[in-house]
Residue frames as qw, qx, qy, qz and C-alpha x, y, z in Angstrom:
[[0.733, -0.358, -0.551, 0.178, 125.07, 124.74, 59.00],
 [0.421, -0.064, -0.337, 0.840, 127.22, 127.39, 60.65],
 [0.194, -0.315, -0.122, -0.921, 124.56, 130.04, 60.07],
 [0.679, -0.448, -0.460, -0.355, 121.94, 127.85, 61.77],
 [0.690, -0.270, -0.487, 0.462, 124.23, 127.13, 64.73],
 [0.239, 0.079, -0.180, 0.951, 125.06, 130.81, 65.15],
 [0.387, -0.402, -0.263, -0.787, 121.39, 131.83, 64.96],
 [0.742, -0.433, -0.507, -0.066, 120.52, 129.24, 67.61],
 [0.569, -0.146, -0.402, 0.702, 123.32, 130.45, 69.86],
 [0.005, -0.243, 0.009, -0.970, 122.13, 134.03, 69.52],
 [0.583, -0.391, -0.274, -0.657, 118.65, 132.90, 70.54],
 [0.365, -0.414, 0.685, -0.475, 119.86, 130.76, 73.44],
 [0.926, 0.096, 0.005, -0.365, 118.69, 127.54, 71.77],
 [0.553, -0.432, 0.697, 0.149, 120.83, 124.39, 72.33],
 [0.663, 0.525, -0.397, -0.356, 122.10, 122.65, 69.19],
 [0.726, -0.260, 0.637, -0.011, 122.57, 118.87, 69.19],
 [0.445, 0.607, -0.516, -0.408, 124.52, 117.47, 66.24],
 [0.861, -0.015, 0.508, 0.034, 124.39, 113.95, 64.84],
 [0.088, -0.577, 0.532, 0.614, 127.23, 114.11, 62.28],
 [0.806, 0.503, 0.112, -0.290, 126.25, 113.43, 58.68],
 [0.814, -0.040, 0.419, 0.400, 128.40, 111.17, 56.54],
 [0.570, 0.433, 0.309, 0.626, 130.82, 113.14, 54.39],
 [0.062, -0.942, -0.117, -0.310, 130.23, 116.49, 56.11],
 [0.466, 0.360, -0.466, 0.660, 133.43, 118.05, 57.53],
 [0.492, -0.559, -0.591, 0.311, 133.17, 118.22, 61.31],
 [0.270, -0.097, -0.113, 0.951, 134.43, 121.81, 61.27],
 [0.224, -0.397, -0.425, -0.782, 130.99, 122.86, 60.06],
 [0.589, -0.588, -0.547, -0.093, 129.60, 121.84, 63.46],
 [0.414, 0.078, -0.404, 0.812, 131.89, 124.17, 65.37],
 [0.163, -0.176, 0.219, -0.946, 130.12, 125.97, 68.20],
 [0.633, -0.339, -0.546, -0.432, 127.24, 123.50, 68.63],
 [0.561, -0.585, 0.324, -0.487, 126.11, 122.54, 72.13],
 [0.727, -0.236, 0.640, -0.074, 126.46, 118.75, 71.87],
 [0.507, 0.459, -0.615, -0.391, 127.94, 116.47, 69.23],
 [0.779, -0.150, 0.531, -0.296, 126.85, 112.82, 69.20],
 [0.517, 0.474, -0.648, -0.297, 128.95, 110.64, 66.88],
 [0.974, -0.182, 0.021, -0.134, 129.01, 106.86, 67.10],
 [0.738, -0.457, 0.390, 0.306, 132.11, 104.73, 67.60],
 [0.701, 0.293, 0.425, 0.492, 132.96, 104.47, 63.88],
 [0.215, 0.902, 0.176, 0.330, 132.33, 108.15, 63.13],
 [0.427, -0.878, 0.204, 0.069, 134.53, 109.16, 66.05],
 [0.777, -0.225, 0.429, 0.401, 137.30, 106.86, 64.84],
 [0.567, 0.594, 0.333, 0.463, 137.20, 108.44, 61.38],
 [0.023, -0.978, -0.023, -0.208, 137.56, 111.91, 62.88],
 [0.479, -0.794, 0.368, 0.067, 140.49, 111.16, 65.20],
 [0.457, 0.653, -0.587, -0.143, 142.23, 108.85, 62.73],
 [0.162, 0.235, -0.946, 0.154, 142.18, 105.59, 64.68],
 [0.555, -0.363, -0.684, -0.305, 139.66, 103.00, 65.84],
 [0.414, -0.502, 0.356, -0.670, 137.88, 103.38, 69.18],
 [0.647, 0.044, -0.761, -0.024, 138.64, 100.06, 70.85],
 [0.454, -0.286, -0.689, 0.488, 138.27, 100.92, 74.53],
 [0.210, -0.892, -0.395, 0.070, 136.58, 103.38, 76.90],
 [0.446, -0.592, 0.118, 0.661, 139.93, 105.16, 77.24],
 [0.319, 0.151, 0.553, 0.755, 140.03, 105.66, 73.46],
 [0.042, -0.736, -0.588, -0.332, 136.51, 107.10, 73.54],
 [0.374, -0.823, -0.237, 0.357, 137.33, 109.43, 76.43],
 [0.414, -0.387, 0.288, 0.772, 140.41, 110.83, 74.70],
 [0.203, 0.324, 0.632, 0.674, 138.60, 111.20, 71.37],
 [0.135, -0.819, -0.554, -0.066, 135.68, 112.96, 73.03],
 [0.353, -0.754, -0.047, 0.552, 137.95, 115.56, 74.59],
 [0.355, -0.117, 0.493, 0.786, 139.63, 116.07, 71.23],
 [0.078, 0.599, 0.666, 0.438, 136.24, 116.68, 69.62],
 [0.247, -0.871, -0.380, 0.189, 135.25, 119.21, 72.30],
 [0.401, -0.631, 0.138, 0.650, 138.51, 121.13, 72.14],
 [0.323, -0.032, 0.569, 0.755, 139.01, 121.20, 68.38],
 [0.012, -0.530, -0.656, -0.537, 135.39, 122.08, 67.56],
 [0.072, -0.141, 0.317, -0.935, 134.76, 124.34, 70.58],
 [0.634, -0.348, -0.487, -0.490, 131.79, 122.21, 71.60],
 [0.392, -0.557, 0.482, -0.552, 131.03, 121.93, 75.35],
 [0.705, -0.148, 0.631, -0.288, 129.86, 118.31, 75.30],
 [0.471, 0.319, -0.724, -0.391, 130.60, 115.23, 73.21],
 [0.748, -0.107, 0.535, -0.378, 128.50, 112.10, 73.73],
 [0.298, 0.396, -0.796, -0.347, 129.93, 109.10, 71.90],
 [0.892, -0.048, 0.157, -0.421, 127.62, 106.13, 71.43],
 [0.011, -0.508, 0.860, 0.047, 129.53, 102.86, 71.83],
 [0.663, -0.032, -0.630, -0.404, 126.82, 100.33, 70.81],
 [0.787, -0.363, -0.497, -0.043, 126.76, 97.51, 73.40],
 [0.537, -0.032, -0.443, 0.717, 129.28, 99.34, 75.62],
 [0.169, -0.767, -0.483, 0.387, 126.91, 102.25, 76.28],
 [0.268, 0.883, 0.130, 0.362, 127.72, 105.95, 75.94],
 [0.608, -0.173, -0.202, 0.748, 130.69, 108.11, 76.86],
 [0.042, -0.970, -0.229, -0.066, 130.10, 111.64, 78.16],
 [0.651, -0.067, -0.031, 0.756, 133.06, 113.98, 77.68],
 [0.015, 0.991, 0.134, -0.005, 133.68, 117.66, 78.30],
 [0.498, 0.705, -0.312, 0.397, 136.88, 119.70, 77.86],
 [0.044, -0.652, 0.501, -0.567, 137.65, 120.11, 81.57],
 [0.693, -0.346, 0.453, -0.441, 136.13, 117.18, 83.48],
 [0.254, -0.222, 0.936, 0.099, 136.80, 113.45, 83.59],
 [0.507, 0.035, -0.594, -0.623, 134.89, 111.45, 81.01],
 [0.538, -0.072, 0.668, -0.510, 132.05, 109.25, 82.30],
 [0.254, 0.040, -0.874, -0.412, 131.01, 105.93, 80.75],
 [0.638, 0.007, 0.341, -0.690, 127.32, 105.00, 81.01],
 [0.091, -0.086, 0.972, 0.197, 127.03, 101.24, 80.43],
 [0.628, -0.013, -0.258, -0.734, 123.92, 99.85, 78.82],
 [0.710, -0.140, 0.599, -0.341, 121.92, 96.88, 80.09],
 [0.184, -0.131, 0.908, 0.352, 122.37, 93.60, 78.24],
 [0.613, 0.380, 0.133, -0.680, 119.72, 93.25, 75.51],
 [0.600, 0.217, 0.732, 0.238, 118.49, 90.78, 72.95],
 [0.102, 0.511, -0.235, -0.821, 119.11, 93.00, 69.93],
 [0.626, 0.475, 0.616, -0.049, 116.54, 92.50, 67.19],
 [0.489, 0.654, 0.313, 0.485, 117.24, 95.48, 64.93],
 [0.417, -0.411, -0.144, 0.798, 119.51, 98.51, 65.46],
 [0.157, 0.487, 0.439, 0.738, 117.67, 100.57, 62.83],
 [0.264, -0.786, -0.262, -0.494, 116.68, 103.87, 64.40],
 [0.705, -0.460, -0.359, 0.404, 118.80, 103.44, 67.54],
 [0.409, 0.006, -0.042, 0.912, 120.86, 106.58, 66.87],
 [0.178, -0.483, -0.310, -0.800, 117.74, 108.61, 66.17],
 [0.629, -0.621, -0.459, -0.084, 116.20, 107.39, 69.43],
 [0.611, -0.317, -0.248, 0.682, 119.27, 108.53, 71.36],
 [0.191, 0.206, 0.145, 0.949, 119.19, 111.90, 69.60],
 [0.361, -0.584, -0.413, -0.598, 115.50, 112.44, 70.34],
 [0.679, -0.593, -0.405, 0.148, 115.90, 111.53, 74.01],
 [0.502, -0.127, -0.127, 0.846, 118.88, 113.86, 74.34],
 [0.037, -0.377, -0.254, -0.890, 116.74, 116.62, 72.90],
 [0.552, -0.623, -0.463, -0.303, 113.91, 115.79, 75.29],
 [0.688, -0.444, -0.352, 0.454, 116.21, 115.77, 78.30],
 [0.353, 0.001, -0.010, 0.935, 117.95, 119.02, 77.41],
 [0.198, -0.479, -0.376, -0.768, 114.60, 120.64, 76.63],
 [0.643, -0.636, -0.395, -0.158, 113.34, 119.60, 80.08],
 [0.040, -0.814, 0.404, -0.416, 116.53, 121.03, 81.64],
 [0.945, -0.324, 0.024, 0.050, 117.70, 117.66, 82.98],
 [0.275, -0.750, 0.551, 0.243, 121.39, 117.28, 83.72],
 [0.487, 0.510, -0.635, -0.316, 123.52, 115.41, 81.20],
 [0.058, -0.212, 0.959, -0.180, 123.94, 112.32, 83.39],
 [0.501, 0.290, 0.651, -0.491, 120.20, 111.84, 83.83],
 [0.590, 0.587, -0.134, -0.538, 119.55, 112.58, 80.17],
 [0.327, 0.458, -0.803, -0.197, 122.06, 109.96, 79.00],
 [0.222, -0.019, 0.930, -0.294, 120.66, 107.35, 81.37],
 [0.579, 0.452, 0.392, -0.553, 117.20, 108.04, 79.97],
 [0.529, 0.603, -0.419, -0.426, 118.51, 107.80, 76.39],
 [0.041, 0.332, -0.942, 0.003, 120.22, 104.51, 77.24],
 [0.425, 0.196, 0.788, -0.399, 116.94, 103.03, 78.47],
 [0.604, 0.586, 0.136, -0.523, 114.93, 104.23, 75.45],
 [0.382, 0.590, -0.637, -0.315, 117.56, 103.04, 72.97],
 [0.137, -0.194, 0.964, -0.119, 117.73, 99.63, 74.64],
 [0.537, 0.368, 0.626, -0.429, 113.98, 99.23, 74.29],
 [0.530, 0.661, -0.146, -0.511, 114.06, 100.37, 70.66],
 [0.233, 0.502, -0.796, -0.246, 116.65, 97.84, 69.47],
 [0.311, 0.023, 0.928, -0.205, 114.50, 95.00, 70.81],
 [0.574, 0.571, 0.420, -0.411, 111.84, 95.90, 68.22],
 [0.618, 0.264, 0.546, 0.501, 111.91, 95.40, 64.43],
 [0.301, 0.663, 0.335, 0.598, 112.67, 98.42, 62.25],
 [0.051, 0.275, -0.224, 0.934, 112.30, 102.02, 63.35],
 [0.412, -0.508, -0.755, -0.037, 109.99, 101.61, 66.33],
 [0.282, -0.706, 0.030, -0.649, 108.15, 103.84, 68.80],
 [0.444, -0.124, -0.735, 0.497, 109.05, 103.61, 72.48],
 [0.327, -0.749, -0.369, -0.443, 106.26, 104.85, 74.72],
 [0.163, -0.623, 0.415, -0.642, 106.49, 106.73, 77.99],
 [0.855, -0.342, 0.154, -0.357, 104.82, 103.79, 79.76],
 [0.936, 0.184, -0.219, 0.204, 107.50, 101.41, 78.44],
 [0.355, 0.550, -0.420, 0.629, 110.26, 103.68, 79.72],
 [0.482, -0.547, 0.312, -0.610, 108.55, 104.01, 83.10],
 [0.973, -0.161, -0.011, -0.167, 108.15, 100.24, 83.38],
 [0.784, 0.341, -0.328, 0.402, 111.83, 99.74, 82.58],
 [0.053, 0.583, -0.419, 0.694, 112.90, 102.30, 85.18],
 [0.724, -0.432, 0.189, -0.503, 110.60, 100.68, 87.72],
 [0.980, 0.021, -0.189, 0.053, 112.15, 97.27, 87.04],
 [0.478, 0.480, -0.451, 0.581, 115.58, 98.76, 87.84],
 [0.339, -0.537, 0.361, -0.683, 114.24, 99.96, 91.17],
 [0.903, -0.238, 0.062, -0.353, 112.72, 96.57, 91.97],
 [0.918, 0.180, -0.267, 0.231, 115.99, 94.77, 91.24],
 [0.034, 0.758, -0.435, 0.484, 117.95, 96.98, 93.64],
 [0.493, 0.074, -0.810, 0.308, 119.74, 94.78, 96.25],
 [0.198, -0.414, -0.703, 0.544, 118.04, 96.61, 99.12],
 [0.071, -0.665, -0.414, -0.618, 115.00, 98.81, 99.14],
 [0.537, -0.753, -0.336, 0.178, 115.29, 99.53, 102.86],
 [0.456, 0.438, -0.067, 0.772, 116.90, 102.97, 103.06],
 [0.244, -0.423, -0.416, 0.767, 117.35, 105.91, 105.42],
 [0.223, 0.856, 0.373, -0.279, 115.33, 109.09, 104.96],
 [0.035, -0.764, 0.348, 0.543, 118.32, 110.92, 103.44],
 [0.266, -0.132, 0.849, 0.437, 118.94, 108.05, 101.00],
 [0.312, 0.584, 0.749, 0.004, 115.27, 107.99, 100.03],
 [0.133, 0.879, 0.107, -0.446, 115.28, 111.75, 99.41],
 [0.114, -0.567, 0.596, 0.557, 118.33, 111.45, 97.13],
 [0.292, 0.131, 0.901, 0.292, 116.84, 108.53, 95.19],
 [0.263, 0.722, 0.623, -0.149, 113.51, 110.26, 94.74],
 [0.048, 0.804, -0.119, -0.581, 115.08, 113.50, 93.55],
 [0.109, -0.338, 0.753, 0.554, 116.82, 111.66, 90.72],
 [0.218, 0.358, 0.896, 0.145, 113.64, 109.76, 89.83],
 [0.184, 0.787, 0.399, -0.433, 111.58, 112.96, 89.86],
 [0.005, 0.605, -0.409, -0.683, 113.88, 114.39, 87.19],
 [0.030, -0.014, 0.895, 0.445, 112.66, 111.54, 85.00],
 [0.461, -0.175, -0.295, -0.818, 109.04, 112.55, 85.59],
 [0.407, -0.194, -0.887, 0.101, 108.25, 109.92, 88.22],
 [0.484, -0.563, -0.079, -0.665, 105.18, 110.47, 90.44],
 [0.246, 0.193, -0.822, 0.475, 105.89, 109.58, 94.10],
 [0.677, -0.492, -0.322, -0.444, 103.33, 107.93, 96.38],
 [0.117, 0.331, -0.745, 0.568, 103.83, 107.58, 100.14],
 [0.734, -0.477, -0.288, -0.389, 102.06, 105.54, 102.78],
 [0.100, 0.447, -0.726, 0.513, 102.93, 104.51, 106.31],
 [0.821, -0.375, -0.125, -0.412, 101.97, 102.16, 109.11],
 [0.544, -0.551, 0.616, -0.144, 103.19, 99.53, 111.57],
 [0.736, 0.362, -0.505, -0.268, 102.66, 96.55, 109.22],
 [0.280, -0.356, 0.838, -0.305, 102.95, 94.13, 112.14],
 [0.512, 0.188, 0.836, -0.059, 101.91, 90.68, 110.88],
 [0.216, 0.317, -0.450, -0.806, 101.67, 91.52, 107.18],
 [0.463, 0.306, 0.811, -0.183, 98.36, 90.24, 105.78],
 [0.342, 0.426, 0.678, 0.492, 96.21, 90.33, 102.64],
 [0.001, -0.926, -0.362, 0.104, 94.56, 93.58, 103.69],
 [0.313, -0.728, 0.268, 0.548, 97.97, 95.27, 103.73],
 [0.434, -0.033, 0.685, 0.585, 98.90, 93.78, 100.35],
 [0.257, 0.688, 0.638, 0.232, 95.67, 94.92, 98.72],
 [0.062, -0.964, -0.170, 0.192, 96.01, 98.48, 99.95],
 [0.394, -0.583, 0.423, 0.571, 99.71, 98.71, 99.04],
 [0.419, 0.216, 0.708, 0.526, 98.98, 97.52, 95.50],
 [0.137, 0.854, 0.488, 0.118, 96.22, 100.10, 95.20],
 [0.259, -0.876, 0.070, 0.402, 98.55, 102.81, 96.54],
 [0.473, -0.285, 0.565, 0.613, 101.25, 101.86, 94.01],
 [0.382, 0.520, 0.667, 0.374, 98.75, 102.20, 91.16],
 [0.007, 0.947, 0.282, -0.153, 98.38, 105.92, 91.97],
 [0.007, 0.915, -0.339, -0.219, 101.93, 106.78, 90.84],
 [0.713, 0.541, -0.443, 0.050, 105.28, 105.48, 89.65],
 [0.397, 0.281, -0.722, 0.493, 107.18, 105.01, 92.93],
 [0.672, -0.624, -0.271, -0.292, 105.78, 103.78, 96.23],
 [0.238, 0.401, -0.634, 0.617, 107.67, 104.70, 99.41],
 [0.695, -0.529, -0.453, -0.180, 106.49, 102.99, 102.61],
 [0.028, -0.562, 0.534, -0.631, 107.30, 104.40, 106.04],
 [0.742, -0.336, -0.577, -0.061, 107.11, 101.89, 108.89],
 [0.457, -0.796, 0.199, -0.343, 107.08, 102.61, 112.61],
 [0.307, 0.442, -0.786, 0.305, 110.13, 101.36, 114.49],
 [0.540, -0.285, -0.779, 0.144, 109.70, 98.86, 117.33],
 [0.192, -0.223, -0.477, 0.828, 109.88, 101.68, 119.90],
 [0.290, 0.014, -0.154, -0.944, 107.29, 103.68, 118.00],
 [0.568, -0.220, -0.686, -0.397, 104.92, 100.69, 117.75],
 [0.434, -0.288, -0.734, 0.435, 105.21, 100.03, 121.50],
 [0.007, -0.166, -0.264, 0.950, 104.38, 103.67, 122.23],
 [0.432, 0.000, -0.320, -0.843, 101.32, 103.50, 119.97],
 [0.747, -0.103, -0.506, -0.420, 99.98, 99.99, 120.66],
 [0.775, -0.551, 0.171, -0.256, 101.37, 98.88, 124.02],
 [0.291, -0.658, 0.694, 0.027, 104.23, 96.79, 125.43],
 [0.764, 0.044, 0.644, -0.012, 103.14, 93.53, 123.77],
 [0.687, 0.679, 0.229, 0.118, 103.67, 94.91, 120.28],
 [0.680, 0.363, -0.372, -0.517, 105.16, 94.62, 117.78],
 [0.949, -0.076, 0.296, -0.075, 105.02, 90.88, 117.20],
 [0.830, 0.363, 0.129, 0.403, 107.53, 91.15, 114.33],
 [0.486, -0.517, 0.074, 0.701, 110.85, 93.03, 114.66],
 [0.268, 0.834, -0.007, -0.482, 111.24, 96.21, 112.58],
 [0.051, -0.513, 0.717, 0.470, 114.03, 94.75, 110.42],
 [0.267, 0.166, 0.938, 0.147, 111.86, 91.75, 109.51],
 [0.333, 0.731, 0.495, -0.332, 108.82, 93.94, 108.85],
 [0.152, 0.777, -0.288, -0.539, 110.91, 96.15, 106.57],
 [0.151, -0.294, 0.864, 0.380, 112.36, 93.14, 104.73],
 [0.353, 0.404, 0.843, -0.030, 108.91, 91.66, 104.06],
 [0.309, 0.832, 0.228, -0.401, 107.63, 94.95, 102.65],
 [0.018, 0.685, -0.528, -0.501, 110.75, 95.34, 100.50],
 [0.324, -0.044, 0.913, 0.244, 110.10, 91.89, 99.01],
 [0.454, 0.641, 0.570, -0.242, 106.81, 93.13, 97.51],
 [0.475, 0.291, 0.469, 0.685, 107.00, 94.09, 93.83],
 [0.020, 0.854, 0.400, 0.331, 104.68, 97.07, 94.36],
 [0.444, -0.870, -0.005, 0.215, 107.01, 98.66, 96.96],
 [0.602, 0.685, -0.177, 0.370, 110.04, 100.66, 95.80],
 [0.279, 0.425, -0.539, 0.672, 111.54, 101.97, 99.07],
 [0.647, -0.610, -0.457, -0.014, 111.01, 101.33, 102.79],
 [0.167, 0.534, -0.380, 0.737, 112.01, 103.84, 105.49],
 [0.560, -0.473, -0.635, 0.242, 111.86, 103.03, 109.23],
 [0.001, 0.605, -0.119, 0.788, 110.99, 105.98, 111.49],
 [0.332, -0.123, -0.754, 0.553, 110.97, 106.43, 115.28],
 [0.217, -0.043, 0.186, -0.957, 108.42, 109.21, 115.61],
 [0.367, 0.328, 0.781, -0.385, 104.73, 108.63, 116.35],
 [0.544, 0.737, 0.248, -0.315, 103.76, 110.39, 113.10],
 [0.742, 0.227, 0.359, 0.518, 105.28, 110.45, 109.59],
 [0.101, 0.972, 0.118, -0.177, 105.52, 114.26, 109.56],
 [0.300, -0.701, 0.480, 0.434, 109.33, 114.35, 109.21],
 [0.508, 0.070, 0.761, 0.397, 109.22, 111.87, 106.33],
 [0.358, 0.772, 0.520, 0.083, 106.53, 113.85, 104.53],
 [0.022, -0.956, 0.088, 0.278, 108.48, 117.10, 104.86],
 [0.367, -0.528, 0.632, 0.433, 111.63, 115.43, 103.56],
 [0.426, 0.145, 0.824, 0.345, 110.13, 113.34, 100.76],
 [0.325, 0.422, -0.007, -0.847, 107.33, 115.71, 99.65],
 [0.321, 0.181, 0.899, 0.234, 105.34, 112.92, 97.96],
 [0.224, -0.095, -0.432, -0.868, 102.88, 113.76, 95.20],
 [0.693, -0.338, -0.390, -0.504, 100.28, 111.50, 96.83],
 [0.160, -0.278, 0.789, -0.525, 99.78, 110.46, 100.47],
 [0.675, -0.136, -0.570, -0.448, 97.73, 107.26, 100.83],
 [0.263, -0.223, 0.792, -0.504, 96.20, 105.51, 103.83],
 [0.406, -0.197, -0.832, -0.323, 94.02, 102.44, 103.99],
 [0.019, -0.221, -0.729, 0.648, 90.93, 102.69, 106.14],
 [0.011, 0.659, 0.734, 0.166, 87.38, 103.92, 106.52],
 [0.165, -0.714, -0.249, 0.633, 88.10, 107.52, 107.54],
 [0.439, 0.880, 0.185, 0.008, 87.99, 110.59, 105.30],
 [0.663, 0.439, -0.090, 0.600, 91.04, 112.19, 103.60],
 [0.117, -0.813, 0.135, -0.555, 90.79, 115.11, 106.05],
 [0.773, -0.590, 0.168, -0.162, 91.51, 112.70, 108.92],
 [0.904, 0.218, -0.158, 0.332, 94.74, 111.27, 107.44],
 [0.549, -0.734, 0.082, 0.390, 97.73, 112.12, 109.65],
 [0.438, -0.328, 0.418, 0.725, 100.08, 114.44, 107.77],
 [0.404, 0.620, 0.610, 0.284, 97.52, 115.29, 105.13],
 [0.002, -0.972, -0.137, 0.188, 97.78, 118.99, 105.89],
 [0.401, -0.591, 0.458, 0.529, 101.52, 118.91, 105.10],
 [0.442, 0.139, 0.738, 0.491, 100.99, 117.32, 101.69],
 [0.227, 0.801, 0.540, 0.123, 98.06, 119.53, 100.73],
 [0.201, -0.869, -0.004, 0.452, 100.03, 122.66, 101.69],
 [0.189, -0.507, 0.554, 0.632, 102.48, 122.17, 98.79],
 [0.555, 0.387, -0.312, -0.668, 99.83, 121.01, 96.31],
 [0.096, 0.150, -0.981, -0.080, 99.96, 117.24, 96.87],
 [0.673, -0.203, -0.362, -0.611, 96.99, 114.90, 97.08],
 [0.285, -0.220, 0.819, -0.447, 95.63, 112.74, 99.91],
 [0.668, 0.003, -0.538, -0.513, 93.77, 109.49, 99.14],
 [0.534, -0.243, 0.696, -0.414, 92.13, 106.77, 101.23],
 [0.398, 0.140, -0.829, -0.368, 91.92, 103.23, 99.86],
 [0.803, -0.297, -0.198, -0.478, 89.40, 100.58, 100.82],
 [0.315, -0.450, 0.786, -0.285, 89.87, 97.81, 103.37],
 [0.499, 0.001, -0.837, -0.224, 89.44, 94.04, 103.23],
 [0.649, -0.476, 0.025, -0.594, 86.53, 93.28, 105.55],
 [0.932, -0.335, -0.036, -0.138, 87.19, 91.12, 108.58],
 [0.855, 0.117, -0.173, 0.475, 91.01, 91.21, 108.40],
 [0.059, -0.913, 0.243, -0.321, 93.33, 93.12, 110.73],
 [0.414, 0.383, -0.715, 0.413, 96.50, 92.46, 112.70],
 [0.362, -0.294, 0.533, -0.706, 94.58, 92.87, 115.97],
 [0.875, 0.019, 0.051, -0.481, 92.03, 90.23, 114.94],
 [0.780, 0.335, -0.525, 0.063, 94.75, 87.83, 113.79],
 [0.150, 0.385, -0.712, 0.567, 96.61, 88.16, 117.12],
 [0.583, -0.177, 0.402, -0.684, 93.36, 87.65, 119.06],
 [0.909, 0.155, -0.200, -0.330, 92.52, 84.58, 116.98],
 [0.611, 0.360, -0.651, 0.269, 95.96, 83.05, 117.57],
 [0.111, -0.336, 0.644, -0.678, 95.76, 83.81, 121.30],
 [0.758, -0.077, 0.188, -0.620, 92.29, 82.25, 121.51],
 [0.883, 0.230, -0.389, -0.123, 93.41, 79.11, 119.68],
 [0.383, 0.389, -0.703, 0.456, 96.43, 78.82, 121.96],
 [0.387, -0.267, 0.516, -0.716, 94.21, 79.18, 125.03],
 [0.883, 0.043, -0.036, -0.466, 91.83, 76.48, 123.76],
 [0.746, 0.325, -0.571, 0.107, 94.77, 74.13, 123.12],
 [0.095, 0.362, -0.707, 0.600, 96.06, 74.63, 126.66],
 [0.627, -0.151, 0.347, -0.681, 92.61, 73.99, 128.14],
 [0.908, 0.173, -0.257, -0.282, 92.22, 70.82, 126.06],
 [0.559, 0.366, -0.673, 0.317, 95.65, 69.59, 127.15],
 [0.200, -0.328, 0.609, -0.694, 94.79, 70.30, 130.80],
 [0.812, -0.053, 0.130, -0.566, 91.54, 68.29, 130.56],
 [0.860, 0.257, -0.439, -0.044, 93.37, 65.34, 129.01],
 [0.308, 0.394, -0.700, 0.511, 96.02, 65.48, 131.73],
 [0.445, -0.254, 0.475, -0.716, 93.29, 65.52, 134.38]]
């Protein structure tokens, strides 16, 4: 074991250890990561691991005594503890699950750690990814496969359950950076979305299908007035943002004051820019920014006969007819 670890170190290859029963831990000295479970850790340090504090102290002991930079202790339903010799330990809780079978759970964690380290993800992101994959695995009988699509769907459900999806540009950039490390494809679209209607819903659902995360930029009230006149918008920006955030296909909503989404596109750098309409991709505002860094620009279809302008005109016409009818009756 020591010869293999030393050869890997010489070649710059990380070594992740899942301790084998009965093998002295000293044989793992010099590895990159050691990943014992709660019981294995307790056997090594000589006492049971009954609390996060116990796990944190034991993890540091493992790192220091074995000269291993990182110890990740799996704590079954309590999640995982990340420890290093010099920094505070971090507990990563796991989501509540209906556990069907824990067979293969440790192997799933080990494989996801290897995947994350191989993709040069940071330890925090890697452990969160392993937590998700392991949680999905224990809900299946026996040693089961967890697919990339299942992991993506689980991550997406976390996003959709976030208390608020309405964020600032800087918050959106930070969120997207962490999601990109997990391989998420980002889609962006923008508009006024004044009087949300079925045409909007259809095009937003189509936009969401082009990636993993959909970010929607909406014009502020001042921006809408500048673009469409003093009578608009009909719906306040906070209410428009809240309605969009309530849609399952939307992950984040950002309100912007400018007449174009150029600043958002430069900050977010989406993989795909989408607009609904009948024009060509070359006519999409901001398309040149996205194409310049290798992104894609798409145009979705429209629902015939439906638009905010037509809805407002129809309501105004009906209101005018009602007033005329009331005037005739009064006369």
